[in-house]
TORSE-530561 format. One record per residue (C-alpha): x, y, z. Coordinates in nm, 4 decimals. Layout:
REM residues N
> X; Y; Z
...
REM end
This chain:
REM residues 72
> 0.0291; 0.0108; 0.0106
> 0.1624; 0.3197; -0.1296
> 0.0483; 0.6778; 0.1139
> 0.0621; 0.9603; -0.0355
> 0.1499; 1.3134; 0.1465
> 0.1771; 1.6815; 0.0799
> 0.4931; 1.7870; 0.2319
> 0.4461; 2.1501; 0.2819
> 0.3771; 2.1861; -0.0889
> 0.6045; 1.8763; -0.2004
> 0.4819; 1.5305; -0.2730
> 0.5972; 1.2748; -0.0691
> 0.4513; 0.8903; -0.0327
> 0.5579; 0.5819; 0.2129
> 0.4933; 0.2364; 0.1801
> 0.5496; -0.0622; 0.4170
> 0.7705; -0.2986; 0.3060
> 0.9413; -0.5876; 0.4908
> 0.8358; -0.4355; 0.8314
> 0.9990; -0.1024; 0.7389
> 0.8554; 0.2455; 0.6377
> 1.0409; 0.3541; 0.3075
> 0.9982; 0.7486; 0.2243
> 0.9927; 0.8328; -0.1403
> 0.9810; 1.1783; -0.3340
> 0.7319; 1.1991; -0.6034
> 0.7717; 1.3833; -0.9016
> 0.4910; 1.5423; -1.1736
> 0.5948; 1.2895; -1.4279
> 0.5308; 0.9685; -1.1646
> 0.8834; 0.9280; -1.1015
> 0.9578; 0.8204; -0.7420
> 1.2762; 0.8532; -0.5669
> 1.3937; 0.7060; -0.2343
> 1.4713; 0.9346; 0.0862
> 1.7411; 0.7499; 0.2367
> 1.8326; 0.9790; 0.5130
> 1.5054; 1.0120; 0.6564
> 1.4642; 0.6763; 0.8886
> 1.1012; 0.5917; 1.0057
> 1.0500; 0.4059; 1.2999
> 0.8862; 0.0488; 1.2361
> 0.6729; 0.0426; 1.5143
> 0.4826; 0.4015; 1.4005
> 0.1370; 0.3338; 1.2608
> -0.0280; 0.4489; 0.9930
> -0.2174; 0.7070; 1.1608
> 0.1227; 0.8777; 1.2974
> 0.2754; 0.9092; 0.9786
> 0.1190; 1.2304; 0.8731
> 0.2504; 1.4223; 1.2363
> 0.6066; 1.2521; 1.2303
> 0.6514; 1.4275; 0.8257
> 0.5383; 1.7300; 1.0212
> 0.7871; 1.6636; 1.2756
> 1.0745; 1.5684; 1.0172
> 1.0072; 1.8587; 0.8080
> 0.8680; 2.1062; 0.9725
> 1.0992; 2.3990; 0.8400
> 0.9799; 2.3925; 0.5313
> 0.6370; 2.5153; 0.6579
> 0.4986; 2.8198; 0.5031
> 0.1418; 3.0439; 0.4968
> 0.0536; 2.8764; 0.1481
> 0.1565; 2.5256; 0.3223
> 0.1350; 2.5309; 0.7188
> 0.0768; 2.1321; 0.7739
> 0.1491; 1.8094; 0.6231
> -0.1461; 1.6704; 0.5107
> -0.2317; 1.2715; 0.3522
> -0.3836; 1.2618; 0.0225
> -0.4498; 0.9040; 0.0107
REM end
């Protein structure tokens, strides 16, 4: 299952593989690139992913994009 997020204006996605959460940058053309420098704790629940991304990327917030939103 792929979960998409708007992370302060940037499209990102997370999927679970082998009990790990994997984070990706999404492009406008449908290409996906893995983000290796952010590790998401494997015991984090789906309902907490949005808040976790908000904590990690909070410095990118702006008046136009004040919070992380789950898209799917």
